[in-house]
C-alpha positions in Angstrom: 54.9 -49.4 -106.3 55.3 -48.9 -102.5 51.6 -47.8 -102.2 50.5 -50.9 -104.0 52.5 -53.1 -101.7 51.1 -51.3 -98.7 47.6 -51.7 -99.8 48.2 -55.4 -100.5 49.5 -55.9 -97.0 46.4 -54.1 -95.7 44.2 -56.5 -97.7 46.1 -59.5 -96.4 45.7 -58.3 -92.8 42.0 -57.5 -93.4 41.4 -61.0 -94.8 43.0 -62.7 -91.9 40.9 -60.6 -89.5 37.8 -61.2 -91.5 38.2 -65.0 -91.6 38.8 -65.1 -87.8 35.9 -62.8 -86.9 33.2 -64.7 -84.9 30.5 -62.5 -86.2 30.1 -59.8 -88.9 29.8 -56.2 -87.8 27.0 -54.0 -89.1 28.2 -51.1 -91.3 27.9 -47.6 -89.9 28.6 -45.6 -93.0 26.1 -43.1 -94.1 24.1 -45.0 -96.7 21.0 -44.4 -98.8 18.4 -47.0 -97.8 17.7 -47.8 -101.5 21.2 -49.4 -101.7 19.8 -52.4 -99.9 16.9 -52.8 -102.3 16.8 -55.4 -105.1 16.6 -54.0 -108.6 12.9 -54.5 -108.8 12.3 -52.9 -105.4 14.4 -49.9 -106.5 12.5 -49.5 -109.8 9.1 -49.8 -107.9 10.3 -47.3 -105.3 11.1 -44.7 -107.9 7.8 -45.5 -109.7 9.2 -46.6 -113.1 7.5 -49.3 -115.2 9.4 -52.6 -115.5 9.2 -56.1 -116.8 11.1 -59.1 -115.6 12.2 -61.8 -118.1 14.1 -65.0 -117.8 16.3 -65.9 -120.8 17.4 -69.5 -121.3 20.8 -70.0 -122.8 21.8 -72.9 -125.1 23.7 -74.6 -122.2 20.9 -74.3 -119.7 21.4 -71.1 -117.6 18.5 -68.8 -116.8 19.5 -65.2 -117.1 17.7 -62.4 -115.4 16.7 -59.6 -117.8 14.9 -56.4 -116.6 13.2 -54.1 -119.0 12.2 -50.4 -118.5 9.7 -50.6 -121.4 9.1 -47.9 -124.0 6.7 -49.6 -126.3 5.8 -46.3 -128.0 9.5 -45.5 -128.8 10.6 -45.4 -132.4 14.2 -45.8 -131.3 16.2 -49.0 -131.2 16.2 -50.8 -127.8 19.3 -50.4 -125.7 20.9 -53.4 -123.8 23.2 -52.5 -120.9 25.5 -55.3 -119.6 27.3 -55.1 -116.3 31.0 -55.7 -115.3 32.8 -58.4 -113.3 31.1 -59.2 -110.0 28.4 -56.7 -110.6 24.7 -56.9 -111.7 21.9 -55.0 -113.4 21.3 -53.2 -110.1 24.3 -51.0 -110.8 22.4 -49.2 -113.5 19.6 -48.0 -111.1 21.3 -48.0 -107.7 22.0 -44.2 -107.5 18.4 -43.3 -108.4 16.8 -41.4 -111.4 19.2 -38.4 -111.2 22.4 -40.4 -111.4 21.8 -43.9 -112.8 22.3 -44.7 -116.5 19.3 -47.0 -116.7 16.9 -44.3 -115.6 18.6 -41.6 -117.5 18.2 -43.4 -120.8 14.6 -44.4 -120.1 13.9 -40.7 -119.4 15.5 -39.8 -122.7 13.0 -42.0 -124.5 14.8 -45.3 -124.9 13.5 -48.8 -124.4 16.1 -50.0 -121.8 17.1 -53.6 -121.0 19.3 -54.4 -118.1 21.0 -57.8 -118.2 22.5 -60.2 -115.6 25.1 -62.6 -116.9 25.5 -66.0 -115.4 26.7 -66.4 -111.8 25.7 -63.0 -110.3 23.1 -62.5 -107.6 20.2 -62.6 -110.1 21.3 -65.3 -112.5 21.9 -68.3 -110.3 19.5 -70.9 -111.9 20.2 -73.7 -114.3 17.8 -76.2 -115.8 19.7 -79.2 -114.5 22.5 -78.0 -112.2 22.2 -76.6 -108.7 24.4 -73.7 -107.5 25.9 -76.1 -104.9 27.3 -78.2 -107.8 30.9 -77.4 -108.7 29.9 -77.9 -112.4 27.5 -75.0 -112.2 30.5 -72.7 -111.8 32.6 -74.0 -114.6 32.3 -70.9 -116.7 34.3 -67.8 -117.5 33.9 -64.8 -119.8 34.1 -67.3 -122.7 30.8 -68.9 -121.9 29.3 -65.4 -121.3 30.3 -64.4 -124.9 29.5 -67.8 -126.4 26.0 -68.3 -124.8 24.8 -65.4 -122.6 25.3 -62.4 -124.8 23.8 -64.0 -128.0 20.8 -65.3 -126.0 20.1 -61.8 -124.5 20.5 -60.1 -127.9 18.3 -62.6 -129.7 15.6 -62.4 -127.0 15.3 -58.6 -127.1 15.2 -58.3 -130.9 12.5 -61.0 -131.0 10.5 -59.5 -128.1 10.6 -55.9 -129.5 10.4 -56.6 -133.2 13.2 -54.2 -133.7 15.6 -54.9 -136.6 18.6 -54.5 -134.2 19.6 -53.2 -130.8 22.3 -50.9 -129.4 24.7 -52.7 -127.0 26.3 -50.9 -124.1 28.9 -53.0 -122.3 30.8 -52.0 -119.2 34.1 -53.8 -118.4 33.3 -57.5 -118.6 30.1 -56.6 -120.3 32.1 -55.2 -123.1 34.8 -57.9 -123.0 32.2 -60.6 -123.4 30.6 -58.7 -126.3 33.9 -58.9 -128.1 34.0 -62.7 -127.3 30.5 -63.0 -128.8 31.6 -61.1 -131.9 34.7 -63.3 -132.4 32.7 -66.5 -132.1 29.4 -65.3 -133.8 30.4 -62.5 -136.2 27.5 -62.8 -138.6 25.0 -63.0 -135.8 26.5 -59.9 -134.1 26.6 -57.9 -137.3 23.0 -58.8 -138.1 21.6 -58.0 -134.6 23.7 -55.2 -133.2 23.6 -51.6 -134.6 26.5 -50.4 -132.5 28.5 -51.3 -129.4 29.3 -48.7 -126.8 32.4 -49.9 -124.8 32.8 -48.4 -121.4 36.1 -49.3 -119.8 36.3 -52.4 -122.0 37.6 -55.5 -120.2 39.7 -56.9 -123.1 43.4 -56.3 -122.5 44.9 -56.0 -119.0 48.7 -56.2 -119.5 49.3 -52.6 -118.3 46.6 -52.6 -115.6 47.9 -51.2 -112.3 45.0 -52.5 -110.2 46.2 -54.2 -107.0 43.6 -56.9 -107.6 46.1 -58.9 -109.7 48.5 -58.9 -106.7 46.0 -60.2 -104.2 43.9 -62.4 -106.4 45.3 -65.5 -104.7 44.1 -64.1 -101.3 40.6 -63.6 -102.5 40.5 -67.2 -103.7 41.9 -68.4 -100.3 39.3 -66.5 -98.3 36.6 -67.4 -100.7 37.3 -71.1 -100.1 37.1 -70.5 -96.4 33.8 -68.5 -96.2 32.4 -68.8 -99.8 28.7 -69.1 -100.3 26.7 -72.1 -101.6 29.1 -74.6 -100.3 31.0 -74.7 -103.6 34.6 -73.6 -104.2 33.6 -72.6 -107.7 31.6 -69.6 -106.5 33.5 -66.4 -106.2 33.0 -63.5 -103.8 29.2 -63.9 -103.2 28.8 -61.8 -100.0 32.3 -62.4 -98.8 34.2 -59.4 -100.4 31.2 -57.2 -100.0 30.9 -57.9 -96.3 34.6 -57.5 -95.7 34.8 -54.0 -97.3 31.5 -53.0 -95.8 32.8 -54.0 -92.4 35.5 -51.4 -92.7 32.9 -48.6 -93.1 32.5 -47.8 -89.4 32.7 -44.6 -87.5 36.4 -45.3 -86.9 38.3 -43.0 -89.2 41.2 -45.4 -89.6 39.1 -48.4 -90.8 37.1 -46.1 -93.1 40.4 -45.0 -94.7 41.6 -48.6 -95.0 38.4 -49.6 -96.8 38.6 -46.7 -99.2 42.3 -47.3 -99.9 41.6 -50.9 -100.8 38.7 -49.9 -103.1 40.8 -47.2 -104.7 43.7 -49.6 -105.2 41.4 -52.0 -107.0 39.6 -49.5 -109.2 41.9 -46.5 -109.3 41.9 -43.2 -107.4 38.7 -41.2 -107.3 37.5 -38.4 -105.1 34.0 -39.9 -105.4 34.9 -42.3 -102.6 34.9 -39.3 -100.2 31.1 -39.6 -100.4 30.2 -42.5 -98.1 27.0 -43.2 -100.0 28.9 -43.5 -103.2 31.6 -45.7 -101.6 28.9 -48.0 -100.3 27.3 -48.1 -103.7 30.5 -49.5 -105.1 30.7 -52.1 -102.4 27.0 -53.0 -102.7 26.9 -53.1 -106.5 30.5 -53.8 -107.7 31.3 -56.8 -105.5 28.4 -59.1 -105.8 29.9 -62.3 -107.2 30.9 -64.5 -110.1 32.9 -67.7 -110.6 36.4 -68.6 -109.7 37.1 -69.5 -113.3 36.0 -66.1 -114.5 38.5 -64.5 -112.0 41.2 -66.9 -113.2 40.5 -66.2 -116.8 41.0 -62.4 -116.3 44.2 -63.1 -114.4 45.5 -65.2 -117.2 44.8 -62.4 -119.7 46.6 -59.9 -117.4 49.7 -62.2 -117.2 49.8 -63.1 -120.8 48.8 -59.7 -122.2 46.5 -61.5 -124.7 42.8 -61.6 -125.3 42.4 -65.3 -125.6 40.4 -68.3 -124.4 40.8 -70.0 -121.0 44.1 -71.7 -120.3 43.6 -75.2 -118.9 46.9 -75.2 -117.2 49.1 -77.4 -119.5 50.0 -77.9 -123.1 48.4 -81.4 -122.9 45.1 -80.1 -121.5 45.0 -77.3 -124.0 45.6 -79.8 -126.8 42.6 -81.8 -125.6 40.3 -78.7 -125.6 41.7 -76.7 -128.6 43.9 -79.0 -130.6 46.9 -76.7 -129.9 49.3 -76.1 -126.9 48.1 -72.6 -126.1 44.6 -71.1 -126.0 43.3 -69.6 -129.2 43.1 -65.8 -129.5 39.8 -64.1 -129.8 39.9 -62.6 -133.3 39.1 -58.9 -132.9 39.4 -58.4 -136.7 35.9 -59.9 -136.9 34.4 -56.8 -135.3 32.5 -55.1 -138.1 29.9 -53.6 -135.7 30.6 -49.8 -135.2 32.3 -49.3 -131.8 32.3 -46.2 -129.6 34.7 -46.4 -126.7 34.9 -44.6 -123.4 37.7 -44.8 -120.8 38.6 -43.0 -117.6 41.7 -40.9 -116.7 42.6 -42.8 -113.5 41.1 -46.2 -114.3 43.5 -48.8 -112.8 41.8 -51.7 -114.5 41.5 -50.4 -118.1 44.7 -48.6 -118.7 45.3 -46.1 -121.6 48.0 -48.4 -123.1 45.6 -51.4 -123.1 42.9 -49.2 -124.7 45.4 -48.3 -127.4 46.1 -52.0 -128.0 42.4 -52.7 -128.4 41.6 -49.7 -130.7 44.5 -50.5 -133.0 42.9 -53.9 -133.7 39.3 -52.7 -134.2 38.2 -52.4 -137.8 35.2 -50.1 -137.2 36.1 -47.8 -134.3 34.0 -44.7 -134.7 35.0 -42.7 -131.6 37.2 -42.9 -128.6 36.5 -40.7 -125.6 38.8 -40.2 -122.6 36.9 -38.9 -119.5 39.7 -36.5 -118.7 38.7 -35.4 -115.2 41.3 -35.2 -112.5 40.0 -38.5 -111.2 37.6 -40.8 -113.1 38.2 -44.5 -112.2 36.8 -47.9 -113.1 33.8 -47.5 -110.8 33.0 -43.9 -111.8 31.2 -45.3 -114.8 28.3 -46.5 -112.7 28.3 -44.3 -109.6 27.7 -40.7 -108.6 27.5 -37.5 -110.4 30.7 -37.8 -112.5 29.1 -40.1 -115.0 26.1 -37.7 -115.2 28.3 -34.7 -115.9 31.1 -36.2 -118.0 30.0 -39.4 -119.5 26.2 -39.5 -120.1 25.8 -36.4 -122.3 28.4 -37.7 -124.8 26.9 -41.2 -124.6 23.4 -40.0 -125.2 24.7 -38.0 -128.2 26.2 -41.1 -129.7 23.0 -43.1 -129.0 21.0 -40.5 -130.8 23.3 -40.7 -133.8 23.4 -44.5 -134.1 19.7 -45.0 -133.4 18.5 -42.8 -136.2 14.8 -43.6 -137.0 15.2 -46.7 -134.9 12.8 -49.5 -135.5 11.7 -48.2 -138.9 15.2 -47.8 -140.3 17.3 -50.4 -142.2 21.1 -50.9 -142.1 22.9 -47.7 -141.4 25.8 -46.3 -143.5 28.2 -47.2 -140.7 27.5 -50.9 -141.2 28.1 -50.8 -145.0 31.7 -49.7 -144.7 34.5 -50.3 -142.2 37.8 -48.5 -141.7 40.9 -50.5 -142.4 44.3 -48.8 -141.9 42.6 -45.5 -142.7 40.8 -46.8 -145.8 37.1 -47.4 -146.1 36.3 -50.9 -147.3 33.0 -52.1 -148.6 31.4 -55.1 -147.0 30.1 -57.9 -149.3 26.7 -58.8 -147.9 25.7 -62.3 -147.2 22.4 -63.6 -145.8 22.7 -63.0 -142.1 22.7 -66.1 -139.9 21.0 -66.1 -136.5 22.5 -69.4 -135.4 24.2 -68.9 -132.0 25.5 -72.4 -131.5 29.0 -72.8 -130.2 32.0 -72.5 -132.6 35.4 -72.2 -131.1 37.2 -71.9 -134.5 38.4 -68.5 -135.4 39.5 -69.4 -138.9 36.1 -70.3 -140.5 35.9 -67.9 -143.3 32.3 -68.9 -144.1 31.1 -67.4 -140.8 32.5 -64.0 -141.7 31.6 -61.3 -144.1 34.1 -60.8 -146.9 36.2 -57.8 -146.0 38.7 -57.4 -148.8 42.3 -57.6 -147.5 41.3 -56.0 -144.2 41.2 -59.1 -142.1 44.7 -60.3 -143.1 46.1 -56.8 -142.4 44.5 -56.7 -139.0 45.2 -60.3 -138.0 48.9 -59.9 -138.5 48.7 -57.2 -135.8 46.5 -59.0 -133.4 48.4 -59.2 -130.1 51.8 -58.9 -131.9 52.9 -55.9 -129.9 51.9 -57.2 -126.5 
């Protein structure tokens, strides 16, 4: 507790210094020059093929989608979705020997790297400008309601594959479960399996200092935020602040690494300055204030639920009830394989247990049980290469099967409910991805015996 308070004070002091700085200092940490490259520059530098696509969502956002194409592959395509304030660049930033995007391409997969609304690559809308506050009125809810379905649908249509394999990291996994709650039939029809890496769903037991200093990030963001809009969150500001600590002064380097460790959890990976800078460059890129507030609400309430509009009256106007509706995790019939880290301060073991207790079709849960493996280790350095990727590739091989030539797998025909396999009653799959905030519409769900009622009684009850 004392260490968390100390780091919070350091962040507060750093923010005050940063806001008052007349100019920004250049970083002096050892850094691979590729970390300053865009994702396309990185891919071209390493001589991999790629395609760039723009995917239009139902509510008008243009999402960046990068493909490392394997048109001759008979395996299902793989979609990888980034975490909060990150981007597709995270999956190539450390090069072919250490980046998941390249590793999966080299293993023979058709790889798609997504950018959700509001990060550095998805800042376009068909009617709104990024200087307009309305542009930033979104959270993880809209990412699950609009972004994820649009990306999934685009890839399946573009490749002609019957389904895809979805890999979500942190917010990328959390917004997958939002999509599944709001579009259960669509998700079941289009997704073969979901691989959840440090899933951003429950945060009640998170020990990250981020929750303690969230207000400070908002304050500094309003002072120096980009685009002239208070709705934008962290674009350049946090990255520049933590990058500024990385000088040849040993004290400031230590402060920067303490802050980063306090947010993500302890990891000896940060002893490598290139890896530290990769986290700063690829994990603090930006999002919206509302997304940050939505995560804070879920941390404080301990519930996986929709955005709280601040009062019972406002919530009644939006939802017809005084409190935000829960996202119904009992709707998740897609097979789930989950990974979490031993020292992850964001995705705690207790919160992982809460999530897994509510999932109908959890196929595996893997703890990366190194002495240190934190929230950022999922996308940086050699730890993921050694401890995560081999198991992940093994799972991909098992769920992909014969890929594009195969039909529905056995995993999709049954689910596990309280230790009992339950048959699904098939209905014609719907590909409609229009918004539906109701979580009680039985017609949008496959019939699952008594499993739903059993699970729903548990949903969030022990939080």
